[in-house]
N, C-alpha and C positions, 0 to 999 in steps of 0.2 A: 321981409315979413317971415319967410320960411325959417330963417335962423332964429328968430324970436320964438317961433312955435316949436322948433327942435329943442330949445333949451329945456322945456318941460320934461322931455324924455331923458335927456342927459342928467338932469337933476335927480331923477328917480334912481340913477345909479349911485349917486352920492348919498342919497337918503337911505338906500338899502345898506350901504356900509355903516352908516350911523346906527341904524336899527340893529344890525348884527353886533356891533361892539357894545351897544347899550343893553342888549338882552342879558339878564343875570338871574340866577347863577348859571355859568357855562363851565362844566367840568374840564379842568386843565387849561382853560382858555382865559385870555384877558377879558375882564368885564368891569362893571361899575364897582364890584365888591373887592376884587383883588387881581393880581397879575397871573393867576393860574400857575402853570409850570414854567413860566418865562421869567428870566432874570434880566433881559435886555430890552423889554418893552412894557409900556403901561397903557392905561386908558387914553392918556393924553397923546402918546405916540401914535395911536390909531386915528385920533382926531386930526393930528397934523398930517398924517399920511393921506387920509381921505380928502382933505382940503387941497393937498398938493396934486392929487389925481383928478380932482373935479373938472378943471378946464380941459383935460385930455379926454374925458368922457364925451364932451361935446365934439372934440376933434374926430373921435372914432365914428360918432353918429353922422357927422358932416361928410366924412370920407365915404361912407356907405350911401348917403343921400346923393352925393355928387358923382358917384361911380356910373360910368356909361359902358355899354357893351355887355358881353356875356362871358367875360373872363374872370371867374371868381379868384383865381390864383393871383391875378394882378391886384385885386382888392386886398387879399391877405397880405401881400408884400407891403402894401401901403400901411395897413394896420400894424404890421409888425414893426415897421420903421417908427411909426407914431408911438407904439408901445414901449420901444426902447427909450425914447425921450421921456415918456411918462415914468418909467422905472428910475431913470436918473434923478428926476425931480422928487420921486418918493424917497430914494435913498438920501438925497440932500436934506429933505425935511426931517428924516428920522435919524440922521447921523449914522447912516449905514445899516440900519436895522431893516430886515426884510419883513414888513408887515403885510403887504398886499400883492406880492409878486404874482402868485397863482391866480388870484381873483382878478387882477389887472389884465392878465392874458385873456381870461374867459369873458370879461366885460368888453374887452376890445373887439373880439369877434362877434359877440352878441349885439353890441351897440352898432357895429358896422352893418350887421345883417338887419338890424332894426331900421337904420337909416335907409338902406336899400329898399326895404319893404314899405316904408312910409312914402317914398317917392312914387311908388306904384299904387298907394292907397292914400291919396291926399285927404280924404274925408277924416281919416284917423288923426291926421296932423291938425286939422282944424277943429276936430271934436274928439279929444283924447278919451272922453268918457265912453265912447263907443268901443274902445279896445276890449277884446274878449278873449276867452280861452282859445278859440280857433286862431286868433292872431298870434298868440304865444307859440302855439304849435307850429304855425307856418314860419315864424322867424327862426325858431330852433332848427327846423328842417333846412332853412337857407344856409345855416352855418356849416352843414355837412360838406357841400361842395367847396366851400371856401377853405375848409381845413382838411379835406380828404387826403391830401398829399403828405400831411405832417408825419405820420407814422413811418412812411418810407424815407422821406428826406431827412427827418430829425433822428429817427431811431433805427433806420434800416442798415446802417453801415458802422455800427458801434464796435464790432469785433476788431477792427483795425485802428480804432481810436485809442490814443495813449492815455489821456486823462478824461475820466468819465465823471459827470455830475451824479448826484445821488439818484435823481430820477432816471437817468440812463442805466445805472446799475440795477435799479428795481426792475426795469423793463427786461434787461438781459437775464437776470437771475430768476424773476418770478412772472414775467409777462405783464406786469402792471404798467398801463399806458398813461395813467394820470390825467391831467386836464387836456392833454393832446388827444387822448383816446375819446374822452367825453365829447370834445368839440367835433372831432372827425366823424362821430356817429350822430351828430345833431342833438346832443344833450338829452339822451333818453332818461337819465336819472331825474332830470327836471320834469319832463313832460309826462313820464309814465309812473313816477313814484312820488317825488317831493311835492309837486304842485297839486296833484289829486288828493294827497294826504292833507295838505294845508287847507285846501278848499273845504274839505269835509269837516275838519276840526274847527274851522272858523264859524261853521254853522251853529256851534254851541254858544257863540256870542262873546267868548272871552279871548281877545286877541293875544294877550300875553301868554295865557295858558297854551293856546294853539302853537305859538312860536316855540315855547319850551318843549312841547310834545314833538314838534317837528325836528328840533335838534337831536333829541333822544332817538327818534326814529331813524334819522340819517346815520347816527353812530352805530346802528345795528347792521349796516351793510356797506357803507361807503368804503371804497378802496382808498384808505387814508395814508398817503405817503409820509405825512408828518408823524403819525403814530409809528409807522414802520421804521422811519429814520431814527426815532428816539428809542424804541424798544424791540425792534425786529418783528418778524412775521408772527411769532407766538404771542407777543404782547398785543398786537393788533387783533388777532383772533380772540384773545381773552376779553378785550374791551368790547368787541362785538357781542360776545356771549353774555357778558355782564349787562350790557345795555338792552339786549333782548329780554332778559329776565325782568329788568325794571319796566320796560315798555309794556310787557304783558300784564302788569299789575293794574294798569289803567287808573292811576292814582288821582286823587283830587288835587287841585292846584296847591293847596297848603302842603299836602304830603309830598307832591312832586318836587316842590322847591326845597323841602327839607332833604329829600333823598339826593337831589342833584348837588346840594351843598356838601353832604357827606361824601358823595362820589368825587367831588372836586378835591377834597382832602386826599382821597385815595390816589387820584391821578397825579396830584402834586408830589405825593410821597414817591411815586414811581417815575416821576419826571416825564409824564406822557401828556401830549397835547393833540387833540383831534382837529388840527388846522384844516384838513381837507373837508371835513364836515362843516366847519365854519364858513368856508368859501361857498359851498353849495347852499348853505343857509342864506347867505347874502344874495346869491343869484335867484333863489326862490322868492325872496322878498321883493327883488326887482320886478319880476313879472306879476307878483301878487299886487304890487302897487299900481302897475300899469292897468291891471284888470279891475282895479278899484275895490278890491276886497280887503286890503290891508292899509 
């Protein structure tokens, strides 16, 4: 019976990915209207990728639910192993295109923590409608001990490594920790910024407008490795400044959609894509769905 009940929570991960790709217009990103600044992926690519990852989301959740003892590193190692298999299935579904690698990592540790939390709070498993903001905060905090070793183990000995990934280069040159840093700190961007912002904007009653406003808000501050990879630090800083100017206008829905469409053209021209913001958008949706506000 517990496996059937767990399915609800893993399905929210898949639903969050669907909501993220469907939200339109998203400057520089793939959406229902166009492929943004990408030449190797489409709306359909993201659907295929999401469906390929869906069964793995349940595996992450089950790993956390079945975990015994107080060794968070052991749970992480299991989640990483499961995540590698999920990545392989993602690449198989997309013919080698990296659609969800970053968010797959984040959802792996968040769903693992969610499963562990549900084991200790069975009432939530039986009555998901009881899930609240305090549960979101508690789950995100659980991720910190699961991932606290990552900066040292993954990024602590790069000076002697011959071939570096782009993320590793960003850490060495600029101290940007990416998804590893966010996870090792318990996802403060989610609990302290993104979710409080979305909760407040949803009170206005227009869910689509709130989601578009959230994306723009995230683009004003997120350490976006995708933007930096494509345009460098200066381009990332410029995008943040441009989005802050747009965000401060507090536009109506019609005006915001128009401005985001124009900004999409600008980012396409500059070959820029805020993929890091898109990932955090999906993670915010995940918890908003569990809280029953989205």
